[in-house]
N, C-alpha and C positions, 0 to 999 in steps of 0.2 A: 606740419608735415604736410607734403604734398606727393598725394601717390598715384594721380591721374590730372587730367586737365578736363575741363570744359572744353568742347568743342563749338558747340556753338547753345544760344539759349533762343527761344521764339516764343511768341507769346498769341495763341489762337483762341478769339474770343475770350474767356475767362480763365483759360486754363494755359500755366505755363510749361514747356516742354524743353527740358533739357539733356543735350545729347554730352553723355560722359564716356572718356576714353581709360578703361582699366585693364591695363596690363594688354595693349593692344586689343582688347574687344571693345566695342562701340555698344551701350549701355545706355538706354534712354530711361530719362525720370520724370515722371508727371507732377505736377504741382496743380490742383482743382483751386486753390487760392493762395493769398499770400501767407494765411497763418499755418498753411501745410509745408513753409519751407524749411522751417525746423527739422522735417521729417529726412533730411537730406541724410543725415548723419545715422540714422538708423538704416535708410536704405545701403548706403555706401558701407557699412557693416557687415550689411547681410550679402553684398556682392562678396568682399573681403574674404566671407567666412564658404562661400560657395564655391568660388575659383581658387586654385592653389596657387602660391605664390605672387598673390595681390598685396600681401602684406598684412598688416596689423597695428592697432593705434598706438603700437609701443617704440614700432620700428623708425628708426630716423631714415633719413635720405640717404645717406652711407651706404648702411646695410641693403635697404632697397635697390640700388644698382648694383651691389656684389652678385645678388641673387639674378637679376637681369643679366649681369655679363657671363654668370655660371649655365644659366639656362640658355642661351644663346651659343657657349661653346659646346656645350651640352647635345645642342640641335645639327651643330657643324659636325660634331661627329659622328652624330646618327645617321645624317644626311647622306649618303656616298655621293650624288652630283653636287650637292653645296661644297663637300670635301674637296673633289675634283675639281672643282672650278675654283679653290682656292691654292689647290697646289700647283694648276697650270699658272693663274697668277704669279704666282711668288716661285715661280721656275722649281719647286720641290718636291719631291715624291708624295704621293701619299701618306705613305706609313710616316713620314717624317711631320706632314702638317698633322696629321691625326695625334702624333706624341707632341708637337710643339702645343695643342688644342690641351690636350690633359694636362698639362702640366704645367698652361697659363690658369686653369681652372681649377687646380689646386688650390 
């Protein structure tokens, strides 16, 4: 299961520093030595418990993608300037765009 991706890995002295992208947020994970690399699973579980919408260990890729899509449409409906931008781009009224986004997100 893939809920995020490593953006970069770097090695400084005896410390590994990995940057992990979780639900659009950049989180740094550090490893003091190679034996601490098993710790990444517990750190990822902690991040998933801390931030709503980052998934859980039993979630598959499709469920995660559907959650991201629903969150995106809810954000479009909730932020008037973005909604107005879509309405202008699609040559529709703002009310019609709001209705369409609500229908897609259900």
